[in-house]
C-alpha positions as a printed Julia matrix, in Angstrom:
320×3 Matrix{Float64}:
  26.85   -7.95    2.26
  29.97   -6.69    0.38
  27.2    -5.2    -2.92
  25.09   -2.8    -0.14
  28.42   -1.56    1.0
  29.73   -0.63   -2.17
  26.45    1.11   -3.05
  28.43    4.5    -2.3
  32.02    3.57   -3.37
  30.96    1.61   -6.54
  33.64    1.54   -9.45
  30.47    1.29  -12.11
  28.47    3.03  -14.06
  24.92    1.98  -13.74
  23.95    3.4   -17.0
  26.83    1.86  -19.11
  26.54   -0.86  -21.46
  30.09   -0.76  -22.66
  31.43   -4.19  -22.75
  35.3    -4.88  -21.95
  37.83   -6.68  -24.13
  37.19  -10.51  -23.56
  40.76  -11.01  -22.05
  39.64   -8.72  -19.29
  36.5   -10.51  -18.56
  37.77  -13.71  -18.27
  40.63  -12.77  -16.08
  38.82  -10.36  -13.75
  35.41  -12.44  -13.17
  34.39  -12.26   -9.42
  35.89  -15.28   -7.72
  33.56  -17.59   -5.65
  34.79  -20.13   -2.99
  31.53  -22.14   -3.19
  31.75  -22.88   -6.54
  35.52  -23.31   -7.26
  36.22  -24.6    -3.53
  40.08  -25.25   -3.29
  41.1   -23.28   -6.55
  39.52  -20.1    -5.82
  40.98  -20.29   -2.34
  44.29  -20.37   -3.98
  43.23  -17.62   -6.21
  42.05  -15.55   -4.07
  45.38  -16.01   -1.65
  47.51  -14.94   -4.42
  45.17  -11.81   -4.89
  45.67  -10.91   -1.63
  49.11  -11.33   -2.04
  49.89   -8.41   -4.48
  50.48   -5.11   -3.49
  48.5    -2.77   -3.35
  49.77   -0.55   -6.12
  49.75   -3.48   -8.68
  45.69   -4.12   -7.62
  45.79   -0.79   -8.83
  46.59   -0.49  -11.81
  44.92   -4.34  -12.47
  42.11   -2.13  -11.77
  43.05    1.07  -14.29
  43.9    -1.95  -16.94
  40.72   -3.45  -17.04
  38.69   -0.71  -15.85
  36.26   -3.96  -14.33
  34.25   -2.47  -11.64
  33.41   -6.5   -10.98
  37.28   -6.37   -9.74
  36.75   -4.46   -6.76
  33.97   -7.31   -5.38
  36.21  -10.35   -5.85
  36.49  -10.17   -1.84
  35.93   -8.4     1.74
  39.93   -7.9     1.65
  39.96   -6.55   -2.07
  36.93   -4.33   -1.45
  38.31   -3.07    1.43
  41.1    -1.95   -0.62
  39.75   -0.12   -3.37
  37.02    1.3    -0.53
  40.49    2.87    0.8
  41.67    4.47   -2.35
  42.72    7.96   -2.68
  40.79   10.84   -4.53
  43.56   11.27   -6.97
  43.01    7.29   -8.0
  39.35    7.68   -8.61
  39.87   10.66  -10.45
  42.4     8.72  -12.86
  39.67    5.81  -12.85
  37.13    7.8   -13.9
  38.98    9.78  -16.39
  40.2     6.24  -18.25
  36.71    4.89  -17.94
  35.21    8.14  -20.16
  37.88    7.99  -22.33
  34.95    6.39  -24.94
  33.03    9.56  -25.03
  33.58   12.14  -27.85
  36.8    13.86  -28.51
  35.12   17.01  -29.57
  31.53   18.52  -29.89
  29.99   21.47  -31.52
  30.0    23.22  -28.34
  32.31   22.97  -25.12
  29.25   22.84  -23.05
  27.97   20.06  -24.78
  31.28   18.74  -24.14
  31.15   19.34  -20.44
  27.67   18.04  -20.06
  28.61   14.89  -21.35
  31.33   13.86  -18.8
  29.53   15.48  -15.87
  26.49   13.63  -16.76
  28.98   10.1   -17.09
  31.06   10.79  -13.82
  28.33   11.78  -11.75
  26.43    8.15  -12.01
  29.7     6.56  -10.7
  29.41    6.13   -7.05
  32.93    7.35   -6.62
  32.83   10.89   -7.5
  32.15   12.89   -4.79
  32.74   16.16   -4.51
  36.57   16.3    -3.69
  36.62   13.41   -7.05
  34.6    16.39   -8.9
  36.74   19.23   -8.02
  39.69   17.38   -8.96
  38.21   16.06  -12.61
  36.89   19.55  -13.33
  40.82   20.81  -12.37
  42.58   18.32  -14.61
  40.61   18.09  -17.67
  40.58   20.33  -20.79
  38.23   20.25  -24.02
  40.15   19.5   -27.01
  40.76   22.89  -29.02
  38.34   23.7   -31.78
  39.19   22.94  -35.18
  38.05   26.74  -35.97
  35.71   28.02  -33.47
  33.42   27.14  -30.72
  29.88   26.68  -32.61
  27.32   29.28  -31.45
  24.29   26.68  -30.87
  22.32   26.82  -27.95
  22.47   23.51  -26.27
  21.04   24.72  -22.64
  22.97   25.63  -19.5
  21.57   22.75  -17.23
  23.09   19.04  -17.01
  21.01   15.69  -15.45
  22.08   14.95  -11.49
  22.33   11.48  -10.55
  19.68    9.9    -8.98
  22.06    7.72   -6.55
  22.74   11.4    -4.48
  19.04   10.45   -3.09
  20.41    7.25   -1.29
  21.97    9.56    1.35
  19.0    10.96    2.61
  17.01    7.57    2.81
  17.14    5.69    6.47
  19.1     2.98    7.42
  18.7     0.53    9.84
  20.91    0.43   12.65
  22.62    3.76   11.65
  22.84    6.15   14.93
  21.13    9.38   14.51
  24.94   11.71   14.0
  25.71    9.37   11.82
  22.63    9.96    9.44
  22.99   13.37   10.28
  26.48   13.54    8.89
  25.63   11.69    5.36
  22.45   13.87    4.53
  24.73   17.33    5.47
  27.15   15.83    2.77
  24.56   14.99    0.23
  22.88   18.49    0.81
  26.26   20.17    0.55
  26.97   18.49   -2.92
  23.95   18.49   -4.19
  23.83   22.41   -3.56
  27.12   22.99   -5.17
  26.03   21.23   -8.54
  22.9    23.18   -7.97
  24.93   26.13   -8.04
  26.74   27.67  -11.48
  29.68   25.35  -11.82
  32.64   27.55  -13.58
  34.38   25.04  -16.03
  37.55   25.93  -17.97
  37.42   26.07  -22.07
  40.58   24.74  -23.54
  43.24   27.01  -24.87
  41.57   28.97  -28.21
  43.1    27.51  -31.48
  45.27   29.19  -33.76
  42.92   30.65  -35.84
  40.2    30.82  -33.66
  38.38   33.89  -32.89
  39.61   36.35  -30.16
  36.51   36.14  -28.24
  36.24   32.18  -27.85
  35.82   31.6   -24.0
  37.79   30.96  -21.32
  35.31   29.19  -19.09
  32.15   28.19  -19.38
  29.15   27.46  -17.01
  26.71   24.78  -16.27
  24.15   23.65  -13.06
  22.65   20.53  -12.43
  18.77   20.6   -13.29
  16.75   20.48  -10.37
  13.92   19.1   -12.63
  16.24   16.19  -13.36
  14.58   12.52  -14.31
  11.37   14.37  -15.04
  11.13   15.71  -11.58
  12.23   12.82   -9.59
  14.51   14.67   -7.07
  11.37   16.24   -5.97
   8.96   13.36   -6.12
  11.13   11.61   -4.12
  11.95   14.94   -1.41
   8.21   15.15   -0.7
   7.72   11.12   -0.06
  10.67   10.82    2.44
   8.91   14.8     4.05
  12.76   16.25    3.79
  12.07   19.89    4.14
  15.51   21.22    3.62
  15.62   19.25    0.53
  12.63   20.33   -1.02
  13.26   24.12   -0.32
  16.47   23.59   -1.94
  14.8    22.19   -4.64
  12.42   25.09   -5.41
  14.67   27.38   -4.3
  16.5    26.81   -7.68
  13.2    26.55   -9.73
  12.18   22.88   -9.07
   8.69   22.53  -11.34
   6.41   20.54   -9.26
   4.12   19.95  -12.09
   6.06   17.53  -13.94
   5.14   13.97  -14.69
   1.44   14.85  -13.9
   2.03   16.69  -10.57
   3.36   13.37   -9.13
   4.96   15.16   -6.12
   1.68   17.36   -5.49
  -0.24   14.2    -5.73
   2.05   12.31   -2.75
   0.95   15.44   -0.46
  -2.42   15.39   -1.13
  -2.83   11.7    -0.58
  -1.41   12.16    3.01
  -3.97   15.19    2.97
  -1.2    17.61    3.77
  -2.7    21.11    2.94
   0.91   22.72    4.25
   3.26   20.82    2.12
   0.61   21.48   -1.43
   0.56   25.16   -0.38
   4.77   25.1    -0.27
   5.32   23.41   -3.12
   3.15   26.6    -5.26
   5.03   29.43   -3.2
   7.18   30.11   -6.13
   5.18   31.54   -8.36
   3.47   28.43   -9.98
   0.24   29.11   -8.69
  -0.66   31.12  -11.88
   0.1    28.0   -14.13
  -2.49   25.8   -12.4
  -5.69   27.48  -14.22
  -4.23   27.13  -17.72
  -2.51   23.55  -17.1
  -4.68   20.38  -17.53
  -2.3    18.98  -14.47
  -4.37   21.91  -12.27
  -7.6    20.21  -12.76
  -6.23   16.4   -12.15
  -4.98   17.52   -9.34
  -8.18   19.38   -7.9
 -10.65   15.82   -9.2
  -7.7    13.45   -7.5
  -7.91   15.86   -4.36
 -11.69   15.58   -4.32
 -11.17   11.79   -4.66
  -9.17   11.32   -1.69
 -11.5    13.53    0.19
  -8.62   15.99    0.62
 -11.55   19.32    1.15
  -8.78   21.91    2.37
  -6.77   20.99   -0.36
  -9.6    21.15   -2.97
 -10.52   24.29   -1.55
  -7.07   26.03   -2.14
  -7.12   24.78   -6.17
 -10.73   25.94   -6.35
 -10.62   29.45   -4.51
  -6.4    30.28   -4.53
  -5.36   29.08   -8.32
  -9.42   29.89   -9.69
  -9.58   26.07  -11.18
 -12.87   25.8   -12.56
 -14.31   22.36  -11.27
 -16.5    20.06  -13.02
 -19.9    19.04  -11.95
 -18.31   15.6   -10.66
 -15.86   17.21   -8.8
 -18.53   19.34   -7.25
 -20.78   16.55   -6.45
 -18.04   14.88   -4.94
 -16.77   17.69   -2.38
 -20.52   18.08   -1.28
 -20.81   14.42   -0.33
């Protein structure tokens, strides 16, 4: 129960393999009343009697996310933490990241991608982190190498669009609206402060840098899930930010083809991607798949409107 509740308020980085010092691991291990019996009950009672401020300090010192799941009471304490505490926790938890990179953009990209993996990093927390954080001063000047203007979006955002049993419609709408607003912000250019220029740096050093989330994060995972959930506002948002439906061999398109949803297939190629199909091996593969599942209208769309030349075997399937 606690584990499921903690999904959206997680102090854990799901991609982190960093081990904490052993002294913290032994002291912050989740307690089990069934194993330790009376002894565990006594330890929990001691923890429950501690002031909330001291519990906060323990978590900041140990940086052990398992501590937040010791008991229902402890979990509720950390579930109601302030935006400032969550920002402080993320700053401490990500101190091990490189102190200096070749460019401000790369420095910020590493931090944004790491912060956003944590469930506690919502819009308010991210704003506070951006306002409180400054890249280190460059030694000489910011290197002119180009590392791209995009960062990977966290998969966890898509959990907000999945249906939950015994949840009211208004609650679901509010949850999805919050996730859509956060995703819209991340996909738009995010202005990030650069540090003050070093004494010997070039006067043209930038005061701010701009990055935006990639709609093609994780090889098109966001669009695949949006098509799977048939969430049209999310699909429209991703396509408006140049999401490529041909990624991962066009799995997002294949989901629509399997449902024989011609309207969805046309929507996925409504942003100028049609011209690429006839030159891409993925286009021919999608045509063949349409013929295999009996989606003739979609197959005709690929042949007549995208000018993909079908193989004889494909024509034979369509004629049957």
